[in-house]
Every structure is written in C-alpha cells, then in structure tokens.
C-alpha positions in Angstrom: 0.0 0.0 0.0 1.2 3.5 -0.6 2.1 5.8 2.3 -0.8 8.2 1.7 -4.5 7.9 1.5 -5.7 7.5 -2.1 -2.3 6.5 -3.3 -1.7 3.5 -5.5 -0.2 0.2 -4.4 2.9 -1.3 -5.8 2.3 -3.3 -9.0 2.0 -7.0 -8.3 1.2 -10.1 -10.5 -2.4 -10.2 -11.7 -4.5 -13.2 -10.6 -7.7 -14.8 -11.7 -9.9 -12.1 -10.1 -8.1 -9.4 -12.1 -8.4 -11.5 -15.3 -12.2 -11.7 -14.7 -12.3 -7.9 -14.3 -10.5 -7.2 -17.5 -12.7 -9.7 -19.3 -15.8 -7.7 -18.3 -14.4 -4.5 -19.8 -13.0 -6.1 -23.0 -16.0 -4.8 -25.1 -15.4 -1.3 -23.9 -11.7 -1.7 -24.9 -12.6 -2.8 -28.4 -15.0 0.1 -28.8 -12.6 2.7 -27.5 -9.5 1.5 -29.3 -10.8 -0.2 -32.4 -8.2 -2.9 -31.7 -9.3 -6.6 -31.5 -6.4 -8.1 -29.6 -5.0 -11.5 -30.4 -4.3 -12.1 -26.7 -6.0 -10.7 -23.6 -4.0 -11.6 -20.5 -3.7 -9.6 -17.3 -0.1 -9.4 -16.3 0.2 -6.9 -13.4 -2.1 -4.8 -11.3 -1.9 -1.8 -8.9 -4.9 -0.5 -7.1 -6.1 2.8 -5.6 -8.9 3.0 -3.0 -11.3 5.8 -3.8 -15.1 5.7 -3.4 -14.6 2.2 -4.8 -11.4 0.9 -6.4 -9.4 1.9 -9.4 -7.5 -0.9 -10.9 -4.4 -0.2 -13.1 -3.8 -3.3 -15.1 -1.1 -4.2 -17.6 -2.6 -6.4 -20.3 -0.8 -8.5 -22.9 -2.8 -7.8 -26.1 -0.6 -9.9 -28.5 2.3 -9.5 -30.8 4.6 -8.4 -27.9 2.3 -5.4 -27.2 0.7 -4.4 -24.0 -2.0 -1.9 -22.9 -2.5 -0.3 -19.6 -6.1 -0.1 -18.4 -7.7 1.9 -15.7 -10.8 0.2 -14.5 -13.2 1.7 -11.8 -15.2 -0.7 -9.6 -17.9 1.0 -7.6 -19.1 0.0 -4.2 -21.8 -2.2 -5.8 -19.2 -4.1 -7.7 -20.0 -2.6 -11.1 -16.9 -2.0 -13.4 -16.2 0.5 -16.1 -13.1 1.1 -18.3 -12.1 4.7 -17.5 -8.9 5.1 -19.4 -6.6 3.2 -21.8 -2.9 3.6 -22.8 -1.9 1.6 -25.8 1.4 0.6 -27.4 3.1 -0.2 -24.1 6.0 -2.5 -23.8 6.3 -5.4 -21.5 8.8 -3.6 -19.3 7.0 -0.3 -19.0 5.9 0.2 -15.3 2.3 0.7 -14.3 1.8 4.2 -13.1 -1.2 6.4 -12.2 -2.8 7.8 -15.4 
C-alpha cells in the first residue's frame, strides 16, 4: 500500500480475479481503441482505493504489445473502463494515469 490515502499500491502479478475484471471491460476496450487483440491476459495490477477501487492493469494484447487499463469498480461491484494507454512495452511500469 502507498504511504498516503488515495495513493496507488505497488504493482503485483495479476490473478484470476483481475483477469475476470478485464474480461468484463473487453467490449469497452474494443469500442474505445478499435483494436481486436490476439491475446487478452492480465499481467500486473496496482490498485487505488477511492469511493470504490481503481485498478491499473497491464494487459498483454498480443504480438509483444501491452495496454494499460484503468478500471473503476464502484461499491456495488460494477466495473467500467475509465482510461486506456496503448502501445506499451512489457517492461513499462504501471503508473497512475
């Protein structure tokens, strides 16, 4: 956890729960980017507690490419894709965006 309220955690390996979250927002990713990825695998995640949770997720989208997704989950458990960064490399760190 970060040292200040509202800060993001350190990135850690993504698990099955994070994969399920990115699977729910895949249609929004396709709509927003126009890119139909050949892969869709959550690699890393960092979180930020707000009035809900922001998930910052590094996703392998195929052909050596990655995208960084910011996904908001409200207190009712509903998720939405709030921001996307494309053309990321495997070694690029997750940061707040």
